[in-house]
MIPA-128632 format. One line per 2 residues: for each residue x, y, z of C-alpha. Coordinates in steps of 0.001 Angstrom, whole numbers, plus 500000, padded with zeros to 6 digits. Layout:
BEGIN
X:Y:Z | ... $
***
This chain:
BEGIN
140871:835572:571745 | 138722:838041:569291 $
140780:838582:566396 | 139613:841665:564186 $
140785:842534:560663 | 139539:846170:561583 $
142978:846276:563264 | 144877:845659:560120 $
143223:849233:559085 | 144167:851162:561755 $
146826:850213:562973 | 148849:848483:560369 $
148591:851752:557811 | 147497:854247:559912 $
149612:854483:563259 | 153459:853903:562855 $
154608:852090:566014 | 158048:853043:566926 $
160093:850075:569663 | 159857:850835:573036 $
163760:850476:574191 | 164384:846665:573582 $
166333:844762:576342 | 169929:846814:577403 $
173604:845063:577252 | 174458:843046:580605 $
171703:841387:580344 | 171233:837012:580652 $
171915:835583:577059 | 168373:833468:576289 $
165874:836382:578126 | 168259:839333:576208 $
167849:837012:572851 | 164165:836629:573568 $
163152:840111:574193 | 165313:841338:570827 $
163519:838908:568613 | 160074:839677:569945 $
160913:843413:569867 | 161778:842439:566397 $
158195:840916:565343 | 156508:844118:567564 $
158191:846183:565113 | 156874:844232:562111 $
152732:843868:563012 | 154283:840066:564003 $
151781:840465:567454 | 150825:836643:567813 $
154530:835683:567489 | 156139:838617:569269 $
154061:837647:572643 | 155414:834176:572257 $
159102:835228:572554 | 158289:837634:575153 $
156597:835151:577457 | 160035:833005:576844 $
162033:835806:578071 | 159098:835546:581429 $
160053:831544:581248 | 163910:832137:580766 $
163291:833366:584628 | 165828:836327:583497 $
166512:839429:583965 | 163364:841568:584885 $
159888:840805:584361 | 158268:844275:583644 $
159393:845062:580461 | 158422:842191:578415 $
154499:841682:580702 | 153877:845472:579498 $
155026:843987:575277 | 152778:841630:575997 $
149505:843834:577552 | 150289:845703:573859 $
149983:843051:571685 | 146577:841250:573405 $
145977:844911:572290 | 146965:845823:569163 $
145268:842241:568478 | 142147:843204:569972 $
141739:840628:572981 | 140972:842652:575437 $
140228:840209:578020 | 144078:839185:577877 $
145242:843197:577686 | 143548:843303:580566 $
145307:840362:582492 | 148913:841103:581359 $
148632:845311:582007 | 147347:844898:586049 $
150430:842922:586835 | 152428:846233:585336 $
149584:848998:586788 | 152139:850251:589797 $
155307:849558:588107 | 157191:852316:586423 $
157524:851778:583436 | 154052:852694:582906 $
153551:855459:580682 | 150403:858139:580489 $
149757:856600:577064 | 150140:853065:578805 $
148106:853767:581499 | 145202:855399:578764 $
145602:852469:576963 | 144797:850099:579567 $
142080:852726:580870 | 140411:851828:577055 $
140897:848357:577423 | 139419:848214:580560 $
136237:850366:579267 | 135607:847929:576256 $
135753:844779:578518 | 132758:846615:580394 $
134901:847819:583958 | 134295:851801:583738 $
135136:851421:588368 | 138576:850282:587414 $
138802:852219:584176 | 137962:856041:586330 $
140934:854489:588234 | 143207:854520:585971 $
142385:857707:584419 | 142173:859175:587969 $
145805:858539:587479 | 146544:861115:584087 $
147473:864193:582392 | 144695:863738:579675 $
146241:865936:577851 | 149504:864389:577919 $
147676:860805:577208 | 146546:862701:573883 $
142617:860666:575108 | 140507:863335:575588 $
137715:861126:575198 | 138376:859385:579010 $
137659:862686:580644 | 134659:861886:580357 $
134714:858316:581401 | 132340:859582:584105 $
129578:860111:582155 | 129390:856435:580446 $
126089:856091:581544 | 124653:859145:579020 $
125663:856784:576573 | 122941:853961:576922 $
119602:856592:577355 | 118757:855816:573785 $
118656:852161:573715 | 115427:852164:571565 $
116254:854734:569632 | 117739:851836:566727 $
116747:848410:566508 | 119485:846449:565760 $
119584:843063:564185 | 122335:840470:562123 $
122037:839909:558607 | 122423:836621:557677 $
125892:836715:555417 | 128448:836825:558483 $
131473:834716:558265 | 133655:833151:561042 $
136336:835582:560134 | 136062:839464:559678 $
133047:840778:557975 | 132624:844788:557583 $
132920:848222:556252 | 129789:847169:554188 $
128783:849820:551094 | 125328:850088:549355 $
125984:848830:545704 | 123099:847644:543363 $
120056:846081:545285 | 122871:845016:547929 $
125672:846125:549584 | 129510:845396:549287 $
131418:844950:552265 | 135147:843530:553031 $
135598:840104:553797 | 139066:837795:554837 $
136857:834942:554134 | 137901:831519:552812 $
137050:831840:549640 | 137598:829594:546464 $
140969:831003:544842 | 144080:828692:544552 $
146913:829898:547255 | 144997:832746:549710 $
147295:834073:551244 | 147173:834360:555264 $
148480:837562:557011 | 151099:837554:559261 $
149860:839841:561345 | 146912:837297:562890 $
147780:834407:560097 | 143884:835303:558832 $
143629:835111:555321 | 143765:838774:553489 $
140878:841084:552214 | 138532:840814:549780 $
135383:842788:548508 | 132276:841007:548604 $
128544:841283:547045 | 126150:840315:548541 $
122354:841038:547389 | 119562:841962:549671 $
116884:842026:547577 | 116565:838026:547116 $
116728:835387:550151 | 118559:833219:546965 $
121088:835833:546185 | 121722:837278:549298 $
125072:834423:549907 | 127800:836603:549155 $
130381:836458:545993 | 133305:838014:545107 $
133540:841665:543881 | 135710:841449:540728 $
138738:839952:540107 | 140237:843108:538378 $
139970:844724:541691 | 140129:841719:544416 $
144052:840826:544383 | 145915:838835:546681 $
146367:841645:549263 | 143416:844129:551067 $
141122:844972:549460 | 139100:847211:551927 $
136551:850076:552572 | 134706:851346:548942 $
132644:853763:547944 | 130285:853480:545222 $
128394:855128:542363 | 126734:856815:538947 $
124283:854226:539812 | 127320:851613:540925 $
129576:851881:537836 | 131800:854126:539433 $
134130:852488:543208 | 136600:854075:545159 $
137954:851407:546867 | 140491:850913:549689 $
144030:848864:548879 | 146899:847995:550270 $
150457:849851:548101 | 150404:846870:545779 $
150563:848378:542295 | 151448:846559:539336 $
151687:843139:540884 | 154281:845014:543336 $
154261:845675:546705 | 155364:849222:548135 $
156446:850527:551353 | 157390:853780:553134 $
160187:854381:554391 | 159995:852699:557778 $
159043:849811:555665 | 155142:850210:556511 $
153232:848480:554005 | 150695:851614:553422 $
146486:851910:552343 | 145854:854008:549096 $
142452:854884:547468 | 141941:853238:543885 $
139695:854453:541112 | 137685:852010:538182 $
134191:852087:536431 | 132895:850606:533747 $
130587:851912:530805 | 127316:849436:532489 $
126300:846381:534531 | 127466:844359:532062 $
130844:845448:531604 | 133988:844638:533146 $
135724:846685:535235 | 138542:848656:534474 $
142376:848370:535270 | 141967:850279:539498 $
144152:853512:538561 | 145503:855401:541617 $
144275:859249:542812 | 146909:862309:543242 $
147079:862176:546442 | 147908:858832:547332 $
151501:859155:548859 | 154041:855734:550039 $
154759:857552:553023 | 150971:857783:554440 $
147490:856118:554402 | 144599:857029:552955 $
141682:855310:552676 | 137916:854080:553993 $
135725:856787:551226 | 132959:857867:551061 $
131079:860136:548425 | 129067:863175:547815 $
125639:861796:545949 | 126917:863794:542782 $
130144:861661:543035 | 132702:864968:543431 $
133224:865533:546877 | 134908:862901:548815 $
135363:862123:552233 | 138525:859925:553274 $
140346:858961:555972 | 144005:859446:556378 $
147323:860219:558457 | 149003:862534:555782 $
151314:865309:557152 | 148815:867936:559121 $
146418:865438:560640 | 146074:866477:563906 $
145704:862806:565766 | 146720:859455:564239 $
144371:859109:561625 | 141783:861977:560320 $
139080:862539:558113 | 139852:864536:555136 $
137950:865919:552261 | 138163:866814:548091 $
136688:867874:545500 | 136263:867021:541781 $
136600:870710:540260 | 137700:870346:535873 $
138061:866512:536421 | 140731:866949:538642 $
140796:865869:542553 | 141277:868786:544828 $
144113:868841:547833 | 142659:867599:550613 $
141192:869369:552991 | 140558:868775:556774 $
137885:868494:558337 | 139352:870331:561274 $
138842:869485:564218 | 135841:869478:565468 $
135556:866012:563555 | 139236:865097:564041 $
140646:863822:567707 | 144242:863392:568577 $
142723:859846:568105 | 141117:857764:565075 $
138565:859313:562804 | 137898:856338:560732 $
135501:854920:557902 | 133565:857719:556762 $
130011:857690:555336 | 127760:860806:554133 $
124594:861382:554402 | 121898:863859:552191 $
125655:866110:551668 | 125503:867130:554772 $
125164:864728:557769 | 128534:863203:558304 $
128495:859846:560163 | 132131:858429:561302 $
133782:856537:564185 | 136747:857552:566445 $
138725:856397:569327 | 138723:860400:570498 $
135868:862043:570555 | 134088:860843:574226 $
132183:857224:573952 | 131626:853497:575640 $
134724:851582:575139 | 136903:851177:571769 $
135604:852955:568187 | 132616:854597:568732 $
130091:855447:565777 | 129427:859401:565449 $
127277:861826:563457 | 127640:865541:562734 $
125887:867900:560782 | 128871:869465:558487 $
125646:872839:557379 | 125315:873366:560852 $
126692:877257:562176 | 127856:875322:565118 $
128498:871831:564711 | 129063:869028:567292 $
129110:865822:567404 | 127017:863275:569186 $
127620:860016:570369 | 124855:857210:568347 $
124722:855806:571604 | 124147:852024:572394 $
123380:849682:571017 | 124838:850544:567969 $
127937:851536:569844 | 129389:848927:572259 $
132281:849249:574876 | 133901:846757:571129 $
134732:848352:568031 | 132079:849552:566055 $
132301:851472:563180 | 131722:851589:559115 $
127593:852661:559431 | 126316:853772:555687 $
122587:854676:556504 | 119903:855115:553864 $
116780:857007:555038 | 115436:855130:557986 $
117152:852546:557494 | 121302:850826:557332 $
124122:848978:557963 | 127503:848832:560235 $
130336:846697:561547 | 131014:846127:565180 $
133318:843240:567028 | 130358:843304:569675 $
130073:839925:571942 | 127505:837265:570352 $
128935:837744:566486 | 129834:835177:564024 $
133110:836065:563214 | 135820:839125:564542 $
133576:841422:563173 | 130283:841200:561806 $
127557:843454:559677 | 124591:844533:561179 $
121563:845772:560174 | 119930:849068:561776 $
116552:850583:561589 | 115955:853730:563021 $
113355:854348:565477 | 113003:858354:565625 $
110503:860279:564981 | 108837:863130:563693 $
106874:864811:566739 | 105237:868309:565960 $
103353:869914:568187 | 101528:872818:567635 $
099851:875836:569647 | 095818:875872:569510 $
093325:877601:571079 | 091533:875269:573395 $
088208:876840:572721 | 088385:878238:568561 $
091165:875079:567655 | 092897:877589:566300 $
096416:878104:565688 | 098296:880547:567906 $
101643:882266:567673 | 103681:881153:570995 $
106250:879874:572770 | 107400:875842:572449 $
109729:874137:574842 | 110072:870586:574479 $
112453:869263:577029 | 113780:865313:576986 $
112157:863994:580259 | 114810:860893:580068 $
117848:862947:579611 | 117587:865854:580857 $
118111:867713:578028 | 116639:871120:576396 $
115807:869550:573216 | 113625:872712:571385 $
113229:876112:572563 | 111271:878415:569906 $
109611:881854:570187 | 106720:883401:568635 $
105966:880430:566218 | 103042:877867:565709 $
104003:874915:565744 | 107422:872866:566696 $
108859:869656:564831 | 111554:867560:566643 $
112630:864250:566636 | 111765:861539:569629 $
113086:858827:570425 | 111380:855842:571163 $
111243:855124:575121 | 111896:858290:575932 $
110319:861147:578161 | 109150:864291:577284 $
107481:867293:578783 | 106305:869922:575778 $
105237:873518:577173 | 102913:875292:575026 $
102588:879758:575807 | 100779:882234:574421 $
099966:885983:574920 | 096393:886263:576501 $
096393:882651:577244 | 096903:880060:580173 $
100299:878231:579824 | 099974:874200:579098 $
102109:871203:579630 | 101757:868002:578120 $
103819:864607:578745 | 104260:862621:575713 $
105586:858759:576409 | 106844:857258:573225 $
106142:853813:574278 | 102510:853927:573605 $
103209:855297:569550 | 103197:852529:567355 $
106884:851468:565831 | 105402:852027:562378 $
104283:855838:563049 | 107094:858547:561543 $
105415:861267:561987 | 103509:861909:564903 $
101139:865019:565877 | 099571:866377:568579 $
098185:870071:569766 | 099051:871851:572844 $
095633:873218:573811 | 095894:876703:575281 $
092774:877939:577978 | 092585:881185:577157 $
092829:883489:579720 | 089953:884942:581438 $
089119:888111:579310 | 087261:891185:581241 $
084179:891981:579153 | 081692:895226:579182 $
078021:893859:577921 | 075581:897045:576124 $
071405:895677:576567 | 068944:897891:575295 $
066059:896908:576851 | 062757:898921:575546 $
060034:897884:577348 | 057225:895820:575581 $
059413:896067:572252 | 062898:894734:571196 $
066290:894252:573238 | 069416:893854:571893 $
072784:892973:573784 | 075876:894172:572728 $
079707:892460:573616 | 081524:895986:574206 $
085317:894892:573400 | 087311:897957:571018 $
083218:897693:569004 | 080818:896511:570111 $
079515:893390:568878 | 075588:892309:568471 $
075395:888864:570150 | 071593:886552:570129 $
071627:886316:573389 | 068415:887045:575560 $
069852:889114:578705 | 069011:886875:581117 $
071749:884786:579706 | 074689:886671:580067 $
076161:884947:582916 | 076050:881887:581260 $
077663:883202:578298 | 080739:884883:580560 $
080820:881073:581702 | 080998:879615:578607 $
083249:882016:576766 | 085402:882251:579410 $
084975:885842:580151 | 084901:887815:583400 $
081864:890769:583382 | 083271:894016:584134 $
080205:896455:583100 | 077211:896470:582204 $
075351:899594:580589 | 071996:899381:580754 $
070147:901310:578186 | 066101:901810:578939 $
063106:903581:576490 | 062926:906843:577155 $
058923:908520:578731 | 057543:911836:578189 $
054673:913989:579490 | 051243:914002:578164 $
051124:916102:575077 | 054675:917060:576006 $
057743:916615:573145 | 060493:918125:575614 $
063493:915732:577645 | 062809:915061:580948 $
065496:914487:583483 | 064794:910792:583373 $
065056:910339:580255 | 068229:912258:579956 $
070174:909601:582371 | 069097:906720:579463 $
070353:909349:576605 | 073854:910014:578575 $
073953:906531:578788 | 073573:906298:575094 $
075964:908607:574324 | 078721:907519:576043 $
078136:903680:573558 | 078076:906244:571072 $
081162:908106:571474 | 082703:904878:572784 $
082455:902671:569841 | 082880:905149:566262 $
081221:902336:564085 | 077803:902423:565816 $
074900:903853:564974 | 071409:904602:566720 $
067435:904536:565383 | 064828:905919:567333 $
061207:904591:566874 | 059019:907265:568767 $
055648:906440:569858 | 052092:908816:571748 $
049402:907092:573444 | 046424:907068:571860 $
044921:909736:572917 | 044306:913176:570409 $
043515:912433:566759 | 045711:909946:565195 $
047530:912926:562491 | 048134:915546:565557 $
049778:912202:567297 | 051464:911388:564424 $
053515:914758:564274 | 053680:914686:568015 $
055046:911778:567959 | 057924:912646:565410 $
059065:916327:567349 | 058974:913582:570731 $
061891:911889:567962 | 063489:914822:566869 $
064406:915864:570670 | 065783:912843:571124 $
067611:913279:568354 | 068521:917069:568552 $
070116:915835:572432 | 072504:913494:571006 $
074011:916048:568397 | 074372:918581:571306 $
076219:916194:573123 | 078438:915631:570013 $
077368:912637:568530 | 077243:913659:564367 $
073210:913406:562737 | 074422:911315:559882 $
074625:908499:562847 | 071103:909129:564543 $
067717:907553:562255 | 064732:908898:563323 $
061136:907320:562754 | 058277:908365:564601 $
054844:906293:564289 | 052436:908097:566350 $
050032:905764:568246 | 050141:902900:565226 $
052325:900686:568074 | 050568:900476:571441 $
052270:898123:573482 | 049075:897605:575659 $
045471:897933:575380 | 044366:901356:575691 $
043309:901373:572803 | 040484:904942:571610 $
038164:905942:574391 | 039325:903307:576351 $
039929:904226:579726 | 043336:903387:580905 $
044861:904153:584318 | 047899:907327:583307 $
050460:904908:584193 | 049066:902654:581479 $
049250:905313:578963 | 052628:906311:580047 $
054442:903385:578840 | 052961:904143:575638 $
054257:907812:574670 | 058173:906829:574621 $
060725:906604:572075 | 062211:903385:571973 $
066115:903300:571262 | 068007:900500:568840 $
071703:900227:568546 | 072991:899755:564952 $
076245:898400:564710 | 079165:897809:561331 $
079486:893741:562760 $
***
């Protein structure tokens, strides 16, 4: 049997149990007496003693067995002995005495022992809305809570005791926690519920192994009754903590006789001063409980659990703000967080991430730990999953960056409830779209899918990169796409990433789709040749004509069109434009019209026959003739430059007085073309 003090805070203070009708008149006297005594003890939360009398009623062989059997099961449930609870529930599972709420309790106990198949059978018999436990509607999906098993590394702490240790709070260089361990206090009281000691607050300094042994926090705060979860702020010199309704040496109870929880405030001037006498917060009441405080970083927003009027269920999470030195009227966090079951042990990180324990949201078994982003426009509650959560009770989580503590009564611990330390194994993954060739960043769409869970982790559009939280042990597929590029999908196996890595970056290279390329080639025989890439405007390439196809292959382009422009030629002693020259000049006109920023340089030549001065003038007439043709075809004059060299630049050996064939002289009677681009 595992006795967990967390039930003190849940059941004693946050749930008001009613007596189920006891033994009626006309029953055998001994049986009736045992049942009546068991009911009285049950109603006063003395469950261990109640079990004894219910069993005596059964041993008397008098009266019917179903009622005391069900009450024994319920007692074992309330003292957290799941194994025994299941044994006793099984004896009455087919009895007419079982209500939907009883079956829901039985299903919960089955979950806590890992008997999911039997729990599902019980759930199928329930009207879950009437039972008030919507978490059971997700019982068939419990395996999803184990998918993130590598998301956290969990380890024991060295200061747990054989009793209950739970609900840690950051304080100075360690943590303060609640414990009912045996202390050096004289006349230490035991608690009637399960005969354990009352709770006190203890401090463990985690900066030194020598100082780690827990010590009572303060006699000003610890009393002979329960001191529970606490929250410290302003460098640990202010505290709000939970205490039974016990003030000025007197114990107070509600009209039903239940000893409620209250929140108290204390402060000190510095670490070397004593704590002040604790004072109650203004919204405490003798008629309901408030407890489990959590504070924002500035100490001005208080989150806590309560069963005050207006709760959705048994215990809800509320908040109050400190304004002008006064705490405002508590406000419920609403049905996003709160369910018809218990919501307990809140903790706020970075003033907007709320961690809390719940028995109502879909989970593994008992209390599970959840988180929700309160700033999100569409907040959703997320179960932290295994190994933070188990089929037992897990609660009281606190976190600082990537490390923290929580409480659990899971098997393998030292005592009833134990404190565990955890390290977040999440890491940030940033995926960036880049051009495979240039390595430049690209604007596009990125979708990230968790292949382990099948969930879409992120889906962004018109961005260069995306950052998401990776979970170790999960497999991710990352799809990137961009206009004019082939999409690409990468697989990310997190096992290969070093555990110390907190930020992981990877590129998603996208291969450009083949682009159609137009080329303009100017080939002046015996003179300068040019190659241009024509893509909206012509761009000169330092490229030999023979390597155009190689260029296309290397640069992911497909040759679509190639315009070859050659030198134009003239008849002997003529400057008129021949028909073959018109073809070349027409191609030049088209290139110039399609590329407004381009200009042309026309350099004209003659052969060696005739005087040098005459040839100079002849070459000028030829240049002017070529220019006039371009202008006549709507090419602006200022885009055409002419040069005339006469016979100064022969391209062969046909010099003066040297006999040459006519076709050799023809090669010198030419106008060479040179395109001048603005690129």
